[in-house]
N, C-alpha and C positions, 0 to 999 in steps of 0.2 A: 747652410749645413746640409750634408747628405748629397751634394752634387758630385757627379762623377767627372773626372778629368783624365782621359786616357793618356798614357805616355809610354814610350818604349824603354824598357830597362837598359838596353844598350846605350841609348842617348843619355839617360840619367847617370849611368855608371861611368861613361867616358867623359862626362862633364864635371864630375864631382867625386873626390876620393871618399867622401862620406856616403854617398849613394852606392858607390862600388862596394864598400864594406857592408852596408846594409843588405845589399842584394846578392853578394857572391861569397862572402867569407863565412866560415863556420860560426864564429863568435862575432857577430856584427856590432858595430858601435851603436849605442842607443842614444837617441836624441829626444828631448822632452817635447819638441814641437811636432814630431811626426811619429805615428804608430803604424807599423807595417803589419798586415795580417795576410797570411798566405792562404789562397784558395786554389784548389785544383779542378773545380768544376763550376760551370755557370748554368743556372737554372736546371740543375740535375743532370747535365750532360758533361761528359769528359771531352775536352778539346785538345788534350795532349800538350798543353802548356800551362804555366802557372800565372795566375793573375795576382797582382799585389794591389791592395787597397790602401790608399794613403789618407789618413784621418788628420786633419789640421786643427790645431788649437791656436787661437789668438792671432790668426792671420786671415784677413779678408780674402774671400774666394778670388776676387779680381786681381789681387796682388800675387797670389799663388799662380794664377793664369799667366801673368806677365813674367813671373820667375821661370816657369816651365817653358814658356815661349822663348825666353832668352836662351835657355839651354839648347834649343833647336836652331835659333836663327842668329844669335849674338846681337839682337836688336831689342831695345827696351824703351818703354815710355816712363820716364821718371818724373815725378811731381813732388811737391812738398807734402802731399797727402800720402804718398806711398814710399818715399825714400827711406824712412826708418825701418819699415817692415822689410823692404828689399835688402837693405844693408844687413839686417839681422839674418835673413835667409842666406845671403851671400857668405857671411861670416860662418854661420853654422854648417853650411854645406861646402865650404872651401871653394867658392867660385870666385877666383881672383879677379877675373875680367869684370864681373858685375860689381865687386867691391870697388874697383878703380873707377867705374862709371858713376857709382853713387857718390864717392868721395869728390870726384870732379864736379858733379852737379851741386853738391853742398858748397864746395869752394867758390863756385860762381854765384851762388845765391846769397852767401853771407858776405856782406860788404860792411865797411866801417860805419855807414849811416844806419845799418840794421842792428848793430850790436848795442846792447844796453851798457851804459857806463856807470 
């Protein structure tokens, strides 16, 4: 909690309609998982740009790191430990490519011998 993770608003907005709405529209969509707070100064100095702080609830920091990294690189490390969180983030932020990768991972992990009957 309280860890910073820098990200470029252009990358976020171009990767997700939800981020685009939150960052650029007058009446942004609100999401329970993320709370955006606008700040125009850092340590009392004006830098001529706006910083957004992302506060995450119920998502481990490392999962958010993988999610943001995916938005930049289209690469992801999916495991049984993070797939549910990643799938929820992908769904909430309308990141179709990540949704597909998570679904494919689950499809390969769930075999007939693993299913309870």
